[in-house]
N, C-alpha and C positions, 0 to 999 in steps of 0.2 A: 697237333690238336686232332681230336677225334670228333666226328659228327655222325648223327643218325638222321636219315631222311626217310619219312614214312609217307607212302603214296597210297591213297585210297580213292575209290570211285565217289563222285559227287552223289548226294542224295537224289533219287529219282532216276539214276542211270541203272539200267538192267545189269545185274551181276550174275550171269549164268554159272560161273564157277562157285560163287557163294551159295547159290541154290543147290548145286550138286553136293557141296560139302554139308549143307543143312540136311539134305535127303539121306546122305550116308550116315550122319550122326543119328538121325531118327531110326535108320535101319539097325544101328548098333545099340538101340534101346536108350538113347539119350533124348527122350521125348520132350523134355522141357526146354530144348534149344530152339530158338527161332530167330529169324532175321539175320542170318550169317552174311557178312560182307567180307570179301577177300581183298587183300592189298599186297604191297611189296615194301620191303625195308632195305635200305642201302646204308651200310656202315662205311664211312669214308674217312681216310686219314689225310689231313692237310698239313702242309708245312707252315711254320710261323705261329705267332701267338696273338695276332691282331684279330679279335673276335668280330669286330665290325666288318673287316675285309672278308673274313671267312663266311659270315652270314651273307654278304653281298655276292660272293662267288658261288655259294651254294644255291642261292635263289636263281642266279643265272644258269647254273647247271640244271636245275629243275625246269626252268622255263624253256631251255633249249633241247634237253635230252631226257631227263629222268621221268618227267611227268607230261602227260597229254592234258594240258590245262583246260581244254574244252570239256573234258569229261572227268578229270581227276583233280583232287586237292592234294596238297603236300604240306607236311609239317617238318620243320628243321629243329633239331635238338643238338646243341653243342655240349660236349662232355668234357 
């Protein structure tokens, strides 16, 4: 089974990399772009077919390693 975990900064958390990307896009004449937020994506292959167990395991992975839950949110998508 395949899964995708998307991790993004929570609203209100300063995103300097997102600001740098926004500035670079403006410098490339993409003036209508604003509010860029940067994140990370993990594509994970899991053994088995039990979606409930997969979701539980993925949540544990996010809580323990993949996301800093103090400043980041995560979303899990099973494919």
